[in-house]
C-alpha positions as CSV (number, residue, x, y, z in Angstrom):
1,M,19.7,11.8,36.2
2,I,22.0,12.3,33.3
3,R,21.9,8.6,32.6
4,W,18.1,8.6,32.4
5,G,18.2,11.6,30.1
6,L,20.5,9.9,27.7
7,I,18.4,6.7,27.7
8,L,15.3,8.8,27.1
9,A,17.0,10.7,24.3
10,A,18.1,7.4,22.7
11,V,14.6,6.0,22.8
12,I,13.2,9.2,21.3
13,I,15.8,9.2,18.5
14,A,15.1,5.5,17.8
15,A,11.3,6.1,17.6
16,G,11.8,9.1,15.3
17,A,14.1,7.0,13.0
18,W,11.6,4.2,12.9
19,F,8.8,6.6,12.0
20,D,10.9,8.4,9.3
21,W,11.9,5.0,7.8
22,T,8.3,3.8,7.8
23,Y,6.9,7.0,6.3
24,H,9.5,7.0,3.5
25,A,8.8,3.3,2.8
26,I,5.1,4.0,2.5
27,R,5.8,6.9,0.1
28,T,8.0,4.8,-2.1
29,E,5.4,2.0,-2.2
30,L,2.6,4.4,-3.0
31,A,4.7,5.8,-5.9
32,E,5.4,2.3,-7.3
33,L,1.9,0.7,-6.9
34,P,0.0,2.8,-9.5
35,S,2.2,1.5,-12.3
36,Q,1.5,-2.1,-11.3
37,I,-2.3,-1.7,-11.0
38,P,-4.2,-1.2,-14.2
39,S,-6.5,1.7,-14.5
40,E,-10.3,1.4,-14.8
41,A,-10.0,2.1,-18.6
42,A,-7.5,-0.7,-19.0
43,L,-9.8,-3.0,-17.0
44,N,-12.6,-2.4,-19.5
45,G,-10.4,-3.7,-22.3
46,D,-9.2,-7.3,-22.7
47,Q,-7.3,-8.5,-19.6
48,T,-5.9,-11.9,-19.4
49,G,-5.7,-13.9,-16.3
50,E,-1.9,-13.5,-16.0
51,Q,-2.2,-9.7,-16.2
52,L,-4.8,-9.7,-13.5
53,K,-2.8,-12.1,-11.4
54,G,0.1,-9.6,-11.3
55,A,-2.3,-6.9,-10.4
56,V,-3.7,-9.0,-7.5
57,T,-0.2,-9.4,-6.1
58,A,0.1,-5.6,-6.1
59,C,-3.4,-5.4,-4.4
60,Q,-2.1,-7.5,-1.6
61,R,0.5,-4.8,-1.0
62,V,-2.3,-2.3,-1.0
63,D,-4.1,-4.3,1.7
64,R,-1.0,-4.2,3.8
65,L,-0.9,-0.4,3.4
66,R,-4.6,-0.2,4.5
67,S,-3.8,-2.0,7.7
68,N,-0.8,0.3,8.4
69,P,-1.8,3.2,10.7
70,I,0.9,5.5,9.5
71,A,-0.2,5.1,5.9
72,W,-3.8,5.5,6.8
73,L,-3.1,8.6,8.8
74,F,-0.9,10.5,6.4
75,K,-1.8,9.0,2.9
76,S,-5.4,7.9,3.3
77,E,-6.6,9.4,0.0
78,A,-3.9,7.6,-2.0
79,V,-4.5,4.3,-0.2
80,A,-8.3,4.6,-0.6
81,A,-7.9,5.3,-4.4
82,L,-5.7,2.3,-4.8
83,A,-8.0,0.1,-2.7
84,E,-10.9,1.1,-4.9
85,Q,-9.0,0.0,-8.1
86,C,-8.1,-3.2,-6.3
87,E,-11.7,-4.0,-5.6
88,L,-12.5,-3.7,-9.3
89,I,-9.6,-6.0,-10.2
90,K,-10.7,-8.6,-7.6
91,A,-14.2,-8.5,-9.0
92,R,-12.9,-8.9,-12.6
93,Q,-10.8,-11.8,-11.5
94,N,-13.7,-13.5,-9.8
95,A,-15.8,-13.0,-12.9
96,L,-13.1,-14.6,-15.1
97,Q,-12.9,-17.6,-12.7
98,G,-16.6,-18.2,-12.8
99,P,-18.8,-19.7,-10.2
């Protein structure tokens, strides 16, 4: 019985450590991403293709966050706001590339 209790405790501790690491990684990424994604006001100005390309790379990170259940559960408002900005960026890049 004691052996099973120790195994169960180790599994619970490992799951808690994984959850804590994932949550903090998401928080860090959400803190970094707004500085890499231009705001709507900046999008209305002149944006070159290179500036938008860097923003699209950041938007790929936002897409990964949207598919992460922990990010969606705990930080859904922040992820949704960044996803909305990314949709504008993708539309702007498609407009620059033309048909």
